[in-house]
C-alpha positions in Angstrom: 66.5 -142.3 -111.3 66.3 -139.9 -113.7 61.9 -140.0 -114.4 59.8 -138.3 -117.1 57.8 -136.9 -115.1 61.1 -134.9 -114.3 62.0 -134.0 -117.7 58.4 -133.2 -118.7 58.2 -130.6 -115.5 61.8 -129.5 -116.8 60.8 -128.8 -120.7 57.3 -126.8 -119.5 58.8 -124.4 -117.5 61.7 -124.0 -120.8 57.9 -123.3 -123.3 57.1 -121.0 -120.1 59.7 -119.2 -120.5 60.9 -119.5 -123.4 56.6 -117.9 -124.7 57.1 -115.1 -122.1 60.5 -113.8 -123.3 58.7 -113.6 -126.5 55.7 -112.2 -125.3 57.6 -109.9 -123.4 59.6 -109.6 -126.4 57.0 -108.9 -128.8 55.4 -106.3 -126.8 57.5 -104.7 -125.1 60.3 -104.1 -127.3 60.3 -100.8 -130.1 61.9 -103.3 -133.0 61.4 -100.2 -134.8 62.1 -97.4 -133.2 62.4 -94.4 -135.7 59.6 -92.8 -137.5 59.5 -94.0 -141.2 62.5 -96.2 -140.6 65.3 -94.5 -140.2 68.2 -94.1 -142.0 69.9 -96.7 -144.7 73.3 -95.0 -144.5 75.8 -93.8 -142.5 78.0 -90.5 -142.1 82.1 -90.9 -142.8 83.9 -91.9 -139.9 85.7 -88.1 -141.0 83.1 -86.2 -141.0 82.2 -86.8 -137.3 86.0 -87.8 -135.6 89.6 -85.5 -137.7 92.2 -87.7 -138.9 94.3 -87.7 -136.2 91.4 -88.6 -133.4 90.4 -91.8 -135.6 93.6 -92.5 -135.5 94.4 -92.0 -131.3 90.6 -94.2 -131.3 91.9 -97.0 -133.5 95.1 -97.3 -131.9 93.5 -97.5 -128.3 90.6 -99.3 -129.5 91.9 -102.3 -131.7 94.4 -103.8 -129.1 91.9 -104.2 -126.5 89.6 -105.4 -128.3 92.0 -107.6 -129.1 92.8 -107.9 -125.3 88.9 -108.5 -124.3 88.7 -111.8 -126.7 91.5 -112.9 -125.5 90.8 -112.8 -121.8 86.7 -114.0 -123.4 88.5 -117.1 -124.4 90.6 -118.0 -121.5 88.2 -117.4 -119.0 85.9 -119.0 -121.0 88.3 -122.0 -121.4 89.1 -122.3 -117.8 85.2 -122.2 -116.7 84.5 -125.1 -119.4 87.7 -126.6 -117.1 86.0 -126.0 -114.1 82.7 -127.2 -114.9 82.9 -130.3 -117.6 85.5 -132.1 -116.5 86.4 -134.2 -112.7 88.2 -130.4 -111.3 84.9 -128.6 -110.5 84.0 -131.7 -109.1 87.7 -132.0 -107.2 87.2 -128.4 -106.2 83.9 -128.6 -104.4 85.0 -132.2 -103.0 87.4 -130.6 -100.8 85.3 -127.6 -99.0 84.1 -127.8 -95.7 80.5 -127.9 -93.9 77.4 -128.5 -94.5 75.5 -128.6 -98.4 74.7 -124.8 -98.7 77.9 -123.9 -97.5 79.5 -125.5 -99.4 77.4 -124.0 -102.4 79.0 -120.7 -101.2 82.3 -121.4 -101.1 82.3 -123.3 -104.2 80.4 -120.0 -106.4 83.4 -118.2 -104.6 86.5 -121.0 -105.4 85.1 -120.3 -108.7 84.4 -116.9 -109.2 88.3 -116.6 -107.8 90.4 -118.7 -109.9 88.2 -117.1 -113.3 89.2 -114.0 -111.2 92.7 -114.5 -111.2 93.1 -115.5 -115.0 92.3 -112.9 -115.8 93.2 -110.3 -114.1 96.3 -109.9 -115.9 94.5 -109.0 -119.1 92.5 -106.5 -117.0 95.8 -105.2 -115.2 97.0 -104.4 -119.0 93.9 -103.0 -120.1 93.2 -100.9 -116.5 96.9 -99.2 -117.5 96.0 -98.6 -120.8 93.0 -96.5 -119.9 95.3 -94.8 -117.4 98.1 -94.6 -120.3 95.6 -93.1 -122.7 94.2 -91.4 -120.2 90.9 -93.0 -119.8 91.6 -93.6 -116.1 92.4 -91.4 -113.2 92.1 -94.1 -111.1 94.6 -94.9 -108.9 96.4 -99.0 -108.7 94.7 -99.8 -105.5 91.7 -98.5 -105.9 91.6 -100.1 -109.2 92.0 -103.6 -107.1 89.5 -102.3 -104.7 86.4 -102.3 -107.2 87.9 -105.5 -108.5 87.5 -106.9 -105.2 84.8 -105.5 -104.7 82.9 -106.2 -108.1 83.8 -109.7 -107.2 82.1 -110.0 -103.5 79.0 -108.1 -105.4 79.4 -111.2 -108.0 79.8 -113.7 -105.3 76.9 -113.1 -103.2 74.5 -112.4 -106.3 75.6 -116.2 -107.6 76.0 -117.6 -104.6 72.1 -116.5 -103.6 71.0 -118.1 -107.3 72.7 -121.3 -106.5 71.6 -121.8 -103.3 67.9 -121.3 -104.6 68.7 -123.5 -107.1 70.5 -126.5 -104.9 68.3 -125.7 -101.9 64.7 -126.1 -104.3 66.5 -129.3 -106.0 66.6 -130.9 -102.0 63.4 -129.8 -101.2 61.7 -130.7 -104.5 63.3 -133.9 -107.0 60.9 -133.4 -109.8 59.4 -130.1 -109.3 62.2 -128.4 -108.6 62.5 -126.7 -111.4 59.5 -124.7 -111.7 60.6 -123.2 -107.9 63.4 -122.2 -108.8 62.7 -120.7 -111.7 59.8 -118.8 -110.0 62.3 -117.7 -106.8 64.8 -116.5 -109.9 62.5 -114.5 -111.5 61.0 -112.6 -108.4 65.1 -111.7 -107.0 65.8 -110.5 -110.9 63.1 -108.4 -110.0 64.2 -107.7 -106.7 67.9 -107.2 -107.9 66.9 -104.3 -110.5 65.6 -102.6 -107.7 67.1 -102.7 -105.1 71.1 -102.4 -107.2 70.1 -98.8 -107.2 70.3 -97.9 -102.8 72.9 -101.4 -102.3 75.3 -102.3 -104.5 76.1 -98.1 -106.4 76.9 -96.5 -103.4 79.9 -99.4 -103.3 80.9 -97.4 -106.8 80.7 -93.9 -106.3 79.0 -91.1 -104.3 76.0 -89.9 -104.8 74.2 -86.1 -104.5 71.4 -84.4 -106.6 72.0 -82.1 -109.5 72.8 -78.9 -108.1 70.3 -75.9 -108.1 70.7 -74.0 -111.1 69.5 -73.9 -115.3 70.9 -77.7 -115.4 68.3 -78.6 -113.3 65.8 -76.6 -114.6 66.0 -77.3 -117.7 65.8 -81.3 -116.7 62.6 -80.7 -114.9 61.6 -78.5 -117.6 62.4 -81.5 -119.7 60.3 -84.3 -117.4 57.9 -82.6 -117.8 57.3 -81.8 -121.7 58.1 -85.7 -121.7 55.4 -86.3 -119.0 58.2 -88.6 -116.7 58.0 -88.3 -112.8 61.7 -87.6 -111.5 62.1 -90.5 -108.7 66.0 -88.2 -108.5 68.8 -86.7 -110.9 71.9 -87.4 -109.4 75.5 -86.8 -110.1 78.0 -89.2 -109.4 82.0 -88.6 -108.4 82.6 -91.1 -111.5 85.8 -88.3 -112.7 87.9 -89.6 -109.6 88.1 -92.9 -112.0 87.7 -92.2 -115.0 87.6 -89.5 -117.5 84.7 -90.8 -119.8 81.6 -89.1 -120.1 78.4 -90.6 -119.4 74.9 -90.5 -117.8 72.1 -93.8 -117.0 69.0 -95.0 -115.6 68.8 -97.4 -112.9 66.2 -99.0 -110.5 62.5 -98.9 -110.8 59.5 -97.6 -109.3 60.5 -95.6 -105.6 64.3 -96.3 -106.3 64.4 -94.9 -110.1 66.8 -92.2 -110.8 68.8 -90.6 -113.4 72.9 -90.3 -112.9 74.8 -87.9 -114.4 78.6 -88.2 -114.2 80.0 -84.9 -113.2 82.5 -84.4 -115.7 79.7 -85.0 -117.9 77.9 -82.1 -116.2 81.4 -80.0 -115.6 83.0 -80.7 -118.7 80.5 -80.2 -121.3 78.0 -77.5 -122.3 74.2 -77.7 -121.4 72.8 -77.8 -124.2 74.1 -81.3 -124.9 73.9 -81.7 -121.6 70.1 -81.8 -121.9 70.2 -83.9 -124.2 72.2 -86.8 -122.5 69.1 -85.8 -119.4 66.8 -86.4 -122.3 68.0 -89.1 -123.6 67.5 -90.6 -119.9 64.3 -89.8 -119.6 63.3 -91.7 -122.4 64.2 -94.6 -120.9 62.3 -93.4 -118.0 59.7 -92.6 -119.9 59.0 -96.0 -121.3 59.8 -97.6 -117.9 62.7 -99.8 -120.0 64.6 -100.6 -116.6 61.4 -102.6 -116.1 61.1 -104.1 -119.1 64.8 -105.2 -118.9 63.9 -106.5 -115.8 60.4 -108.1 -117.5 62.8 -110.2 -119.6 65.6 -110.9 -117.8 62.9 -112.3 -115.0 61.4 -114.9 -118.3 64.7 -115.2 -119.4 66.0 -116.9 -115.8 63.1 -119.2 -115.9 64.1 -120.4 -119.3 67.3 -120.9 -118.0 66.4 -123.3 -115.4 63.9 -125.5 -117.1 66.8 -125.5 -119.3 69.0 -126.3 -117.2 66.0 -129.7 -115.7 67.0 -130.4 -119.0 70.6 -130.8 -119.3 70.5 -131.9 -115.8 67.6 -134.7 -116.1 69.6 -136.0 -119.1 72.4 -137.7 -116.7 71.3 -140.6 -114.7 72.4 -141.5 -110.5 74.0 -143.9 -109.7 71.7 -147.1 -108.2 71.6 -146.2 -104.2 73.1 -143.6 -104.2 71.8 -141.0 -101.6 71.4 -137.4 -101.0 73.9 -135.4 -100.2 76.9 -137.7 -101.1 79.3 -137.6 -103.3 79.3 -140.4 -105.9 80.4 -140.6 -110.0 76.7 -140.6 -111.5 74.9 -138.9 -108.6 77.5 -135.7 -108.1 76.3 -133.3 -111.0 72.5 -133.5 -110.2 71.3 -130.2 -109.0 70.8 -131.3 -105.6 73.8 -131.6 -104.8 76.6 -129.2 -104.4 79.2 -130.9 -106.7 76.8 -129.6 -110.0 77.9 -125.8 -108.7 80.5 -125.6 -111.4 78.9 -127.6 -113.9 75.4 -125.2 -113.2 78.7 -122.0 -113.7 79.9 -122.9 -116.7 76.9 -123.5 -118.8 75.8 -119.8 -117.6 78.8 -118.6 -118.8 78.0 -120.7 -122.5 74.6 -119.9 -122.3 75.4 -116.1 -122.4 77.7 -115.7 -124.6 75.1 -117.5 -127.1 72.6 -115.0 -125.7 74.2 -111.9 -126.4 73.4 -111.0 -129.5 69.4 -111.5 -128.9 70.3 -109.5 -125.5 72.1 -106.9 -127.2 70.2 -106.4 -129.9 67.4 -105.2 -127.9 69.3 -103.2 -126.1 70.1 -101.2 -129.5 66.6 -100.9 -130.2 65.8 -99.8 -126.7 68.2 -96.9 -126.7 68.2 -96.0 -130.1 63.9 -95.3 -129.3 65.7 -93.2 -126.8 67.8 -91.3 -129.0 64.5 -90.7 -131.2 62.5 -89.0 -127.4 65.3 -86.9 -126.8 65.8 -85.4 -130.6 62.0 -84.8 -130.5 61.7 -83.5 -126.6 65.1 -81.3 -126.9 63.9 -80.8 -130.6 68.2 -80.1 -130.9 69.9 -81.9 -134.1 73.2 -80.2 -133.7 73.6 -80.6 -129.8 72.8 -84.3 -130.1 75.7 -84.9 -132.8 78.0 -82.5 -130.7 77.5 -84.5 -127.6 77.6 -87.8 -129.7 81.4 -86.3 -131.1 81.9 -85.4 -127.5 81.1 -89.5 -126.5 83.4 -90.6 -129.3 86.2 -88.4 -128.7 86.5 -89.0 -124.5 85.8 -92.3 -124.2 88.1 -92.8 -127.7 85.6 -95.1 -129.6 86.7 -96.7 -132.4 84.1 -95.8 -135.5 85.5 -98.6 -137.9 84.6 -101.4 -134.7 83.9 -104.6 -136.9 80.3 -105.0 -137.7 80.6 -109.1 -136.1 81.5 -107.3 -133.4 78.9 -104.9 -133.0 76.6 -107.3 -133.6 77.4 -109.9 -131.2 78.5 -107.4 -128.1 77.4 -104.2 -128.9 75.0 -102.4 -126.4 74.7 -99.8 -128.0 74.3 -98.2 -131.9 76.7 -96.7 -132.9 78.2 -93.5 -133.1 77.5 -93.1 -136.8 74.5 -94.5 -136.6 72.9 -92.3 -133.7 74.3 -89.3 -136.0 72.6 -91.0 -138.6 69.5 -91.2 -136.7 69.9 -87.6 -136.4 70.6 -86.0 -140.0 66.9 -89.0 -140.4 64.5 -87.1 -138.2 65.9 -84.2 -138.9 65.0 -84.1 -143.1 61.9 -86.0 -141.7 61.2 -82.8 -140.2 62.2 -80.5 -142.8 60.5 -82.8 -145.2 63.2 -83.4 -147.4 
């Protein structure tokens, strides 16, 4: 039977995770990233792109958003059907093997169903990217990426579920605390090894070639006080025509990655503006910040999971490892897998505004760092135009969509910040 002690343990773990997240967010997130408060007005969209460019971007982006929303709704519907009805229980009940085999197979089956029901939407999205010139990838390579992403997701999710079920089988009362601690460690470890384990599954990386660009990158790194572990060029052009760069890892695996089409197709001063943005992330250890927040979030989530599952009582006489209507949703039973994954999906959607709101502030601080380091707002504005044009970004994205799903400031917001800082330096 569920005891009050089990609920208290879960409640304490939830409180510790929430407190850790709030303290870390207060200390590490730049809640006011623009000196002086920032701009209050945004430039008009037609001052950034031409009317023809705006129309083409809208023609692509508006249907793409709708397609994404429909795919999300379908995915959540199937996820909740499997997680909150007996369908998921029957699915796991048919799987063979020991408990840990059932957990892994349950994760794989659950994710496979989710992938298959959304595959038509993903296929339409891929075909539209090809049609609009955003993707250069042949369909067999695209399917290969879909399959690899599914495997990576199954491995990562399966590991976490093994921790949850395994600790619950060993520590019936204290499992939220034990699992929360292990999950936090796994989040930190995952961020550390991701660049050297997962990223090479999708792209080939080479050191940025010697030349004026590399010299400029090293100069910027020196001026910003950033130790550069590596600056790499990714062969992204075999998949996409869009421009991008990012920083990943921390410690010995931290590296700045530039898409090869950014390096080859964009003027050097604009590339350096993008590099300065990424160096800003490295300077502030933003990947580490995200990992710490993720670790605290994992503890909080495991505590909440313990509270939710503690709300269900076992049938009298239920035996560990046996599926019965009353105990099949307890954390120690492999049949809990669909419910946990459904809860994670719903919680992830509800937490998106918080996660993306934090991300937007971190990205804005990196923009500010880039503008201050390069002292070249014209190059910054020019490359923002290029990024919007090459990715067919809709400059009229609905405010609610940006609030809920936008991980970066909009193009108009970023250009407004550049103008604001220029005016501040000029004393206007």
